[in-house]
Structures are given as C-alpha cells and as structure tokens.
N, C-alpha and C positions, 0 to 999 in steps of 0.2 A: 708716778714712775716716768723719769725723763725718757724721751725717746733715744735711740742708740747714738744718734748724731750729737745730741745735745750733751749726752753722757760723755762722749768723746771729747767735747769741747772744754772739759777740765784742763787739757793741755792741748795747745795747737802750735805748729810751726808756721811762723808769719809768712804772707805772701811777699816774695822779694824778686824784684825785676832782675832778670839774667840770671838767677840762682835757682829758684824752686821749679824748675822745668820738671818734665815727666820722668827724667832719669833720676834726678835728684829725690823726687817723691818715691820712686821705687826703691831706691836705697834706704831712705828713711822708714818706709813702711817694713822692710826687712829687720829694722832695729827696734821698731815699736808697732804692735798691732793695733793699738788703741788710740794713739795720738792722732788728731785731726790734722790733716794736711790741707794746704792751700795752694793753688796754682799762682803763677805769676799774674798781675793784672793784664787782663784781656780788654781791649777798648770795644764797646758796643759799636761804634762806627765801623771799626774793622770787620766785625762779624756781619753787621747789617748791610753796610754798603760796600764794603771791601770783599765780601763773599769768602772771608778767611776762616771758615768754619774748621779748617784743619787745626786751628790754634785751640781748639777745645779737645783735641784727642788726648786721651789718656789710657793708662793700663787697668784693667778690672782689678788687679791686685792692690791698687792704691786705695781702695775704700777703706774708711770714710774719707772722702775727698770734696773739697769745695772749691768753686771757681770764684775768682774775684773779678767783677767787671769794673770798668771805668767809663764814665759817661755822664751827661747832664740832660739829656732829651728823654722825657718819659715814655714815648711811644717806642723809641728805638732801645732803650734798656729793657722794655717788656718784651720786644721781639729777640733780643739777646738772651734774656732770661729764659724764654721758651725754648730756644736752641739748646741752652745748656742743660735744661731739664731732659730734653729729648736725648741728649748725649750720655744722661745717666749720673749726673752730678748729685751729691747729697745735700749740698747747700748752694746758694748764690748769694755772694757778698758784694756790697757796693762800696768803692773805695771813695772815702771822704778824708783821706789822710796823706796821699803822696804829695810832696811839695815841688816836684820837678818842674822846670820851666815848660818842657814838652806838655806835661799835664795841664799846667795852668792855661797854656795857649788853647787847649781843647776844651776848657772850661769844665773840667772835672779834678777830682782829687781834693787836696785840702782846701783850695779856694772856694769849694763849695760850702765850707763852714760859715761863710758870709752870706749865704743864701739858703737858710733852713726851710723855708716854705717850698722852694723848688726841690730840694732833696727829698721833702715829705711827698710831693706829687711823684717823684721818680720811684720811691719805694712802694707807694700804693699802686703804681702801674705794674711794678714788678711782682709784687704779691699777687695781683690779680691774674698774671700770666704764669705764675710759678706752681709746680706740683711739689716743691720742697721748701723748706724754710728760707726766708730772704733776710740777711743780716747786714749791719753796717759797721765799717771800720772807719773811726774818726780820730781826730787830734782833740786836745782840750781847748783849741782855740787857734787863731791865726793872728800874726802881726800885733796890733794894738787892742785886740779884743780882751776883755777881762773874763778869763775862764770861769771864775766863780758865778758869773751871770750867764755867759755863753752857754756853757756845757749843759747845765741843768735844763735850760730852754731847749736846746738842741735834743737832748734824749727824750724830753717829754713830747716833742713835735714827732720824733721817730716812733715813739710808743703809740701816740694817737694815730698814726699812720698804719699800724699794724705790726711793727717790728717788735719781737720779743727778745732778740739777742744782739748785743753789740760788743765790739772790741775797741777799747780806748787806749790809744798811744798817749802816755801821760806826759807828753811834751806839747808845747805850742810848735806850730810851723811858721818860720819867718819867711814869707814869700818875697820879701824885699830886703836883699842884703846878705842873705845866706844861700850858699848852694845846697842841693839836695844832700850831699855828703855832710856838710855842716849841720844841716837840720836833724840828722840823726844823732848828733852828740851835743851841740852847743847850747841848745834851749834847755833850761833846767828841767829835771823831771819833778813831777808834782804827784807822787803816789797817794799822799793823803787826800787830795781832791777826789781821786778816782774811788778810794775807799768811801768817802762821804756820799759819792753818787749812789753807790750800793745800798747805803742805809737810806738814802732819800728815795730811791726806786727799788724797793725790795722784789717788786714782781718782775723786774728786768733781770736777765741773765746777762751779767757784765763780766767781760774778760779784760784783764789789764795787760798792756804791752809797753815795751820801751826800757832798755836798759837791763833787762832781766838775763842773768848769765848761768844760772845753776838750777838743778831740781830742788835744792834746799830753799832758794828763793821762792820758787813756785809753791812749794809746800807752805811756807810761811803766808803767802798771799791767800791761799785756800783756807788755811786755818783762820785768817782774819775776816773771812766771810765772802770774799770774792768767789765768783761761780767758775772762773777760768783764768788761765795765764796763757799767754801767747809770747813764745820766744822766736826771736829772729837770728841775728848774726851768730849767737852763740851755739844755737842748734845746727847752723851751717858750718861753722868752722870747727867745732868740737862736738860732732854729732854723738860720738860714744859717751861722753860725760852726760848728755842731756837726754838722749833717747834710749840707751840700752837698759837703764833701770826704771824707765817711766812707767811701763806697765805694772810693775810691782809697787813702786812707791807712790804713784798717783792714783791708779786704778784698783789696787789690791789684788793684781793677779798673783797667783801662786808658782807658776812656771818659771823655771830658771832663765835669766836673760841670756842672750847670745853673746858670744865674744865677738870682738872686731874681726878676728880671723875666720870665724864661722860666716860672718856677713860677707867678707870678701868672696869666700868660696860659693855662696848662694848667689853672688852677683855674677860669677863667670858664665853660667848658661844665658842669663840676659845680655851680657856683653857680646858673647858669641853671635847671638840672635840679631843684635843691632848691627853687628859687623856685616853679617850675612844679608842684611838689607841695604846695605850699602852706606851705613853710618861709619863715623870715625871713632877710634878709641877715646880720643880725648873728650868727646862730647859726654861720655859717662864718667871717666876717671877724674875729671876735673872736680867733680863733686865728692870723690872719695879721698882727696889728698888729707883731709883732717881726721881721718879714722883713727889714727894712732897717736893724736896730738897728746903731748906729755908722757909718752911711753917710750920705752927703750926701742930703738930702731926707727922711730918716727921720721927723722931727717933723711935716712936711705929710702924709705917708702916713698916719700915726697919726691926725692931727687930722681929716682929711677922712673917714676910716672911722669914727672914734669919734663924730663929730658928726652924721654922715649915715646910718649904718647903720640906725639905728631909726626913720628917718622914713617916713611912708606912701609906698609906691611905690619905695622904695629897692631898686636892682637892680644888674645887671652895669655900667651906665653909671657908677655911683659908684665902683666899683673901677677902671674905666678912667681915670676923672678923677684918682683918687689916684695911679695908676701914672704918668700923665701929669706929675703934679707932682713925682715923685720921680725919674723918668728923666732929665730935663735936668740936674737937681742931680748926678746920679750919673755923668753923661757927662764 
C-alpha cells in the first residue's frame, strides 16, 4: 500500500519559479484535495547561509506539499532538508533540471546532470537528514549528452543512493545557446524514452513532465505504466481544466468537483486575511487570472482583476465585482 504522499504523486503541479508560491498553492488545493503540490525552488545557500527560513513558510491547508531545493553541496543540502522537515513538508525534492543562468552559476539545476556522482552524494546526505522522502527532478540530459546512455545511468545512481521516486522532464536542457524560456519549448520531447526507463526500472516510482497539457494526456501516461504525471504551465494558466476534475479522474474520488465560482468564493476569506496582514491583492489574484480560461466572461474577469488589483485600496470587493461580471456570462 503506497503511503499517502506517494499516492498523491499520481498527479502533481510542477515547481515553477515566480509562480507556485504559497498563494498559488492555496488556490490549487481548493481545486484538488489530492494532487501533490510543489514549492518554487528554494536554494540551500539561501536557507543555510542567508538565514532565509521564511522562504519555507506555507499554509497547513496545502498538504500534501513538497519543497524543492536547489544546491550542490551535500552538507548544506542536508541542513536545508532538515529545516524543511522541521517546517512540516511532506517531501523534499532536489532540482536537477532548471536550466537558468542563475542556477548554473550556483552549480545546481540541470548542470548537475553532468555530475551524477556529486548528485548521488547530495541525495545520500539529504536522505540521512530527512524524516520524509527525498526525490529528484531531472532532465533526460544536457547539451551533447546522449540521453539513451546518460538517463539510465543517472537513475541507477539515484536508486543506489536511496532515491525511490523521480520526476523526469522529457527534454534535454541546452545550457549553451538557449534561454531558460527556450529550454521549456525548443528541445524536442522524448516521451518514449521515459516510458522505457519505467520498463527498465520497475521498482522506481517515475513521473513524467514536460509539455503535458490535459488530464486526458495524464490518464494516458498512467495507463501506459508510468507512476505519475507532473503538469506545469497548463495547470497554472488553465487550472480549472487540469485540477477541478483531477480528484475524480486520477484518484477515483466520488465527490463532485467544485466550480470555478465556488473556488473564487472560497478564496475570499484567504484574500481578506492576506490583506489584513499587509499584503497586496495582486499577490493572490495574479494566480487566479486563468480560472475561467475558455469560458464565457473570462476576458472580463481577467481585465477587472488585472487593471484593478494594484490600485490603492483594492480588496475583496474587486474580486466580487470580477466574479459578478463572469457569472452572468457563464450562466
């Protein structure tokens, strides 16, 4: 019987810098009770050397929630892992996939695909320090590496180091010549390679990531034998299409899914509390712009929130105004 976090890993929302913050995760949790949520990447140096433990803050309602760490120094990652466990995260994930220049200069992210022995030492140290599962998110390779050779070797090394669950972005990362944005689209996807890795490593829990845009695709990958599916941008820009029916279609729940309107109303107390603590409306509503994507009134919803959220005094009333504009159109 899988533990609850592993069971939730059948579907997850990818860690995305500047997007999957605590407000975004709270919203997503209202849409799916089961989907595993990930933080933005938090760097181990920021936590250990920078004393930035506040970066680990999250709401209890977000469970099951995993923190993604970035780093390449085993002792530092172990200390950061211990902090994350103390804060109550359900999983600690190591980033071996981010291709940004900032990440490369810090010697973490996708560049670590070229140093599998170092990554193995890192995860061994993290597992030693952890009270929850440690997982790894990686690419299929970088630059001129041959994924057919590099990926199975990398997975084997992670397994030997004690890792039992991995998320594989089915694209190479080109660290020379492509921007981080281009690295999300230009390198071709190789889904069959990831499927072959599951056949080769049946004891590993492998999730596939990259270019997946719908629950139907997720269901197909699960039917093909993969253990999990991780969705990124589609879950952010069109969360209603990905998350509202996830509990029923991916996890077999029988409760009726919420409507986008219900989700908005459930967000109102959260928004009011955020404002009372000195926060800005736009901190939260920027994650809500895609709630009605593809539905009547979506444009009015986005316009009202985009134009008004940053005005002085903007609050819950603006969200109710935007909802009033979209609800009649959706009726």
